[in-house]
C-alpha positions as CSV (number, residue, x, y, z in Angstrom):
1,M,25.9,-59.7,81.7
2,A,26.5,-56.0,80.9
3,K,25.3,-53.1,82.9
4,I,23.9,-50.2,80.7
5,A,22.7,-46.7,81.6
6,V,19.7,-45.0,80.1
7,L,19.5,-41.2,80.2
8,Q,16.0,-39.7,80.3
9,M,16.3,-36.0,79.3
10,N,14.5,-32.7,79.1
11,S,16.6,-31.3,76.3
12,G,16.1,-27.7,75.3
13,I,17.3,-25.0,72.8
14,D,20.7,-24.6,74.3
15,P,23.1,-27.2,72.9
16,Q,25.9,-26.4,75.4
17,A,23.5,-27.0,78.3
18,N,22.3,-30.3,76.8
19,M,25.8,-31.4,76.2
20,A,26.8,-30.7,79.8
21,V,23.9,-33.0,80.9
22,I,25.1,-35.8,78.6
23,L,28.8,-35.6,79.5
24,D,28.0,-35.5,83.2
25,A,25.7,-38.5,82.8
26,A,28.5,-40.4,81.0
27,K,30.9,-39.7,83.8
28,R,28.4,-40.7,86.5
29,A,27.3,-43.8,84.7
30,A,30.9,-45.0,84.2
31,G,31.4,-44.5,87.9
32,E,28.5,-46.8,88.6
33,G,30.0,-49.5,86.4
34,A,27.9,-49.0,83.3
35,R,29.6,-50.0,80.1
36,A,27.3,-48.0,77.7
37,L,25.1,-44.9,78.0
38,F,22.0,-44.5,75.8
39,T,20.5,-41.0,75.3
40,P,17.2,-39.9,73.6
41,E,16.4,-38.6,70.2
42,M,17.5,-35.0,69.7
43,S,19.6,-35.1,72.9
44,V,21.9,-32.3,71.9
45,L,19.3,-29.9,70.5
46,L,15.5,-30.0,70.7
47,D,14.1,-26.9,69.0
48,R,11.1,-26.7,66.8
49,N,12.1,-23.2,65.8
50,R,14.0,-24.1,62.6
51,A,15.5,-20.7,62.0
52,R,17.0,-20.7,65.5
53,G,18.0,-24.3,65.5
54,G,19.4,-24.1,62.0
55,A,22.0,-21.5,63.1
56,W,23.6,-24.2,65.2
57,I,23.1,-27.1,62.8
58,E,24.7,-25.2,60.0
59,S,27.6,-24.1,62.1
60,S,30.5,-26.1,63.4
61,G,28.3,-27.1,66.4
62,P,27.5,-30.7,65.5
63,I,31.2,-31.5,64.7
64,E,32.3,-30.0,68.0
65,A,29.7,-31.9,69.9
66,S,30.8,-35.2,68.3
67,E,34.4,-34.5,69.2
68,Q,33.4,-33.9,72.8
69,L,31.4,-37.1,73.0
70,A,34.2,-39.2,71.4
71,Q,36.7,-37.8,73.9
72,C,34.3,-38.4,76.8
73,A,33.8,-42.0,75.8
74,R,37.5,-42.6,75.7
75,E,38.3,-40.7,78.9
76,F,35.7,-42.5,81.1
77,G,35.8,-45.9,79.3
78,I,32.0,-45.9,78.5
79,D,30.3,-46.3,75.1
80,I,27.9,-43.5,74.3
81,A,24.9,-44.3,72.1
82,L,23.8,-40.8,71.2
83,G,20.1,-41.1,70.4
84,S,20.3,-38.5,67.8
85,M,21.1,-34.9,66.9
86,P,20.4,-32.7,63.9
87,V,23.2,-32.4,61.4
88,M,23.6,-31.1,57.8
89,G,22.5,-33.7,55.3
90,D,22.3,-33.8,51.5
91,G,20.4,-31.5,49.1
92,G,20.1,-28.6,51.6
93,L,18.2,-30.7,54.1
94,W,19.2,-31.8,57.6
95,A,19.5,-35.3,58.9
96,N,18.2,-36.7,62.2
97,R,21.3,-38.8,63.0
98,S,22.2,-41.3,65.7
99,K,25.9,-41.8,66.6
100,Y,27.6,-44.6,68.4
101,F,30.9,-43.6,70.1
102,A,32.9,-46.6,71.3
103,A,35.1,-46.3,74.4
104,H,37.9,-48.1,72.7
105,G,37.7,-46.0,69.6
106,G,41.0,-44.3,68.5
107,I,41.4,-40.6,68.3
108,D,40.7,-40.7,64.5
109,A,37.9,-43.3,64.7
110,D,34.6,-42.2,63.3
111,P,31.4,-43.1,65.1
112,V,28.9,-45.5,63.5
113,T,25.9,-43.4,62.3
114,Y,22.3,-44.0,61.4
115,D,19.9,-41.5,59.8
116,K,16.2,-41.8,60.8
117,I,14.4,-43.5,57.9
118,H,10.7,-42.6,58.6
119,M,9.7,-39.0,58.8
120,F,6.9,-37.9,61.2
121,D,4.4,-35.9,59.1
122,V,1.1,-35.5,60.9
123,E,-1.6,-33.2,62.1
124,L,-2.9,-34.2,65.6
125,S,-6.3,-33.6,67.0
126,T,-4.6,-31.5,69.7
127,G,-3.7,-29.0,67.1
128,E,0.0,-30.0,66.9
129,T,1.4,-30.2,63.4
130,W,4.7,-31.9,62.5
131,R,6.4,-31.9,59.1
132,E,9.8,-33.5,59.6
133,S,10.2,-34.1,55.8
134,S,10.1,-30.4,55.1
135,A,13.5,-30.0,56.9
136,Y,15.0,-33.5,57.2
137,K,16.1,-36.0,54.6
138,A,15.1,-39.6,55.3
139,G,17.8,-42.1,55.8
140,E,18.2,-45.1,53.4
141,R,20.3,-47.6,55.3
142,V,19.6,-50.3,58.0
143,V,22.5,-49.9,60.4
144,T,24.0,-52.2,63.1
145,V,26.9,-51.7,65.4
146,E,29.2,-54.7,66.1
147,G,30.9,-55.6,69.4
148,T,29.0,-53.3,71.8
149,P,28.6,-54.2,75.5
150,A,25.0,-55.1,74.5
151,G,26.0,-57.3,71.7
152,R,25.2,-56.6,68.1
153,L,23.2,-53.3,68.3
154,G,20.5,-52.3,65.7
155,L,19.8,-48.6,65.4
156,A,16.3,-46.9,65.0
157,I,14.8,-43.6,66.0
158,C,11.4,-42.8,67.4
159,Y,8.8,-42.9,64.6
160,D,10.7,-45.8,63.1
161,M,9.1,-48.0,65.7
162,R,5.8,-48.0,63.8
163,F,7.3,-49.8,60.8
164,P,7.8,-53.6,61.4
165,A,9.7,-54.1,58.2
166,L,12.7,-52.3,59.7
167,F,12.7,-54.5,62.8
168,E,12.3,-57.6,60.6
169,A,15.5,-56.5,58.8
170,L,17.2,-56.0,62.2
171,G,16.0,-59.4,63.4
172,Q,17.3,-61.1,60.3
173,R,20.6,-59.5,61.0
174,H,20.4,-61.2,64.4
175,C,20.7,-58.1,66.5
176,D,20.9,-58.8,70.2
177,T,19.7,-55.3,71.1
178,V,17.9,-52.5,69.3
179,A,18.2,-48.8,70.4
180,I,15.0,-46.8,69.8
181,P,15.7,-43.3,71.2
182,A,12.6,-41.0,71.1
183,A,10.9,-37.7,71.7
184,F,7.4,-39.1,71.8
185,T,4.3,-36.9,72.1
186,V,2.2,-37.4,75.2
187,P,-1.1,-38.4,73.5
188,T,0.5,-41.1,71.3
189,G,2.8,-42.1,74.1
190,K,-0.1,-42.9,76.4
191,A,-1.8,-45.0,73.7
192,H,1.1,-46.7,71.9
193,W,4.6,-46.4,73.5
194,H,4.7,-49.4,75.8
195,V,2.8,-51.8,73.4
196,L,4.8,-50.9,70.3
197,L,8.2,-51.3,72.1
198,R,7.2,-54.6,73.6
199,A,6.1,-55.7,70.1
200,R,9.3,-54.7,68.5
201,A,11.3,-56.6,71.1
202,I,9.2,-59.7,70.6
203,E,9.4,-59.5,66.8
204,A,13.2,-59.1,66.8
205,S,13.7,-61.5,69.7
206,A,16.0,-58.9,71.0
207,F,16.4,-56.4,73.9
208,V,15.0,-52.9,73.2
209,I,16.6,-49.9,74.8
210,A,14.4,-46.8,74.4
211,A,15.8,-43.6,76.0
212,A,13.2,-40.8,75.9
213,Q,12.7,-37.1,76.3
214,V,10.3,-36.1,79.1
215,G,8.3,-33.1,80.2
216,K,7.7,-29.6,78.9
217,H,10.5,-28.3,76.8
218,A,11.8,-24.8,76.1
219,D,10.5,-24.9,72.6
220,G,7.0,-25.4,73.8
221,R,6.5,-29.2,73.2
222,E,5.8,-31.8,75.8
223,T,7.1,-35.3,75.6
224,Y,6.0,-38.6,77.2
225,G,9.1,-40.0,78.9
226,H,8.9,-43.5,80.2
227,S,12.4,-44.6,79.0
228,L,12.2,-48.4,78.7
229,V,14.3,-51.5,78.6
230,V,12.4,-54.5,77.3
231,D,13.7,-58.0,77.1
232,P,13.3,-60.4,74.1
233,W,10.2,-62.0,75.7
234,G,8.5,-58.6,75.9
235,E,9.0,-58.1,79.6
236,I,9.7,-54.6,80.8
237,L,12.9,-54.5,82.8
238,L,13.1,-50.7,83.3
239,D,10.5,-48.0,83.1
240,M,11.7,-44.5,84.2
241,G,8.2,-42.9,84.4
242,G,6.9,-39.7,82.9
243,D,7.7,-37.2,85.6
244,A,11.4,-36.2,85.4
245,P,14.8,-36.6,83.8
246,G,17.4,-38.9,85.3
247,I,19.6,-41.9,84.8
248,G,18.4,-45.5,85.0
249,Y,20.4,-48.7,85.0
250,C,19.7,-52.2,83.7
251,D,21.6,-55.4,83.2
252,I,21.5,-56.9,79.8
253,D,21.9,-60.7,79.9
254,L,22.7,-61.8,76.3
255,A,22.1,-65.5,77.2
256,R,18.4,-64.6,77.5
257,I,18.2,-64.0,73.8
258,A,19.1,-67.6,72.9
259,E,16.6,-68.9,75.5
260,V,13.8,-66.9,73.8
261,R,14.8,-67.8,70.3
262,A,14.8,-71.5,71.2
263,Q,11.3,-71.2,72.7
264,V,9.8,-69.1,69.8
265,P,12.0,-69.5,66.7
266,S,10.1,-67.0,64.6
267,L,13.2,-65.6,62.9
268,A,14.3,-69.0,61.8
269,N,10.7,-70.0,60.7
270,A,10.0,-66.8,58.8
271,R,9.1,-67.2,55.1
272,K,8.8,-64.7,52.3
273,I,5.1,-63.8,51.7
274,P,4.1,-64.2,48.1
275,D,3.1,-61.1,46.2
């Protein structure tokens, strides 16, 4: 049984202020006995103004933030699963990158990283328009982290949750837990957030930990919140609601995974569908 902490945030356009929230949460969560802290997508910087945000992304900011997080994990003895932050990628584009900082990592140890694979390009009936692919390069690798307090951890980010093939791949890698940090819009959150996350947990026969952004943000957007922890049977163990930021706690019982996979051995029974 491992106690984990989930940080629901209202990140804004000031990276230093956002970092202060994350570092304080890590210290507090460690003091409560949590062995890992999970944060939302774009924890360190949430800014739809690309000129303003780009000044930080293209500076030394992301490197300095990573150094602070690695030091914090070591100092307080808690793993930090940073949902994501924007960093410089290839070809002049940025990357939406998750980073996993292990508490036992050495000073020179690099975090495990995952770049969001699926880009959110859409025009909503509310008038909102999103074109992630115009600024961000899509990731190309399925990534897992070995030996975390929550077992073998698969990494995904927000819009990835709509693509079952990724979760089939994570299931075939026998992930115990999948992190799906998000900054979900309110209309789609109300319609799909809970049902999609429960489905992904059931499909992968794994726990899902989904730390989320919440509320009205400094850049003008509004996010749904409802950070969740879902067990392999699809039962919701934690729902932090859609009203405010905060820290939630949940116990991850890895023995539950074997119980569910014995009852519904879908991973073992899966067959390749003919073309």
